[in-house]
N, C-alpha and C positions, 0 to 999 in steps of 0.2 A: 481446480477444485480441491486439490491437495488432500483428498480423502475425507474432507469435512462435509461435503454435500453429496447426495446420492443422485445418480443419473436414473431417469426413468426410461429404460430401453425396452423396445417392443420385444416380445418373446418370439423372435423369428430367427431361424438359423442363418438366413441370408442377410440379416441386418448389417449394414456397413457403416451406419452412422448412429451415434448416440445423441439424442436430442433432449435437452432440458425443456420441459413444457410448463414452466412457471416463471413468474417474475418475482424476485425477492427484493424487497425494499430495505435498504440499510440506511439508517439515519446518519448523516454526516458526523454528528458529535460522537457516534459509537465507533467510528473508524480510528484505529490506532496508528496505522501507517500504510503506505501504498508503495508497491515496487513494480518496476517495469518487467514485463515478461514477453519479449518479442513484440507481436502485434496486439498484445493484451496488457492489462495491468492486474496485479494481484492485490486485492483489498483485504487487509488484515483488520478484523473488527471483533473485539471481545472474545478472542480465542478461536475464531473461525476464519477461514480464508475463502474468498470469492474471486472468480475470474470475470473480467469485464473487457469486452473488445473496445479499446480506446487507446489513445496515445497519452503519454504523461503530460505533454503540453496542453492538449485539449482538456484533460481532467483538471490540471492545475488552474486553467482559466475559469473553470466552472466552480471551483471550491472557494470558500470564504478565506481570503488572505489573512484575516484576523485569527482564524482557527488553524489553518494549515500553512506549512512552509516547505518549500522544496529545499532539501539539504544535499542533494546529489543529483546527477543527471538521471539516476535510476530510482530515486527515493523521494517521497513526500511524507511528511510526518504531521500528526496532530500535535500542535504545540502544547496542549493541555496534558498530553501523555508523557511529556519529557520529565524525567527525574533528575538527571545529571548530564553535564557536558564536560568531557575530558579532552584536553589538548593532547595531540600526538606530536612526536618529535619532528615530523616532516611537514607540519602546517595544517594537516587535516585534524578532525576532531572525532571522538567517539560520542555518540548520543545514546544515552541509556534511558530506556522507557521504564515506566512504573512496573511493567510486567517482567522486567529483566532483559528484554530484547535490546541488543546493542546494534546500532546502525552507524555507518560511516558518513560524516559530513565533510564534503570536500571544501577546499579553500575558497573556491569560486562562489559558494553559496553561503558561507558563514556570516557575511555582513547582513544579509537579509534576515537570518534567524536571530542574530544577536542584537538587532535594533530594538 
């Protein structure tokens, strides 16, 4: 949750779990980029960060490939949010988003994005 969403915890001294009791709908076009976080993914959308229990592969298959591209084994980006792509000396690229976020694109994924 990265401090952007608040947990609704019961006010009990013996509470051992924090449970989010709501479903938040995030429109796919509002997503800037997605990163892997162990058994979860972090969805970065319009300045907020949300956690979702999913794998990158499962999420990648659900997303529209005309709008999203995997640029690294740990990163999926909204193509519309890309401002610049800079080559690095070792074959990787830096992908700069409109909000200034810089992401690494590995060689194995560059063909897919640059098509």
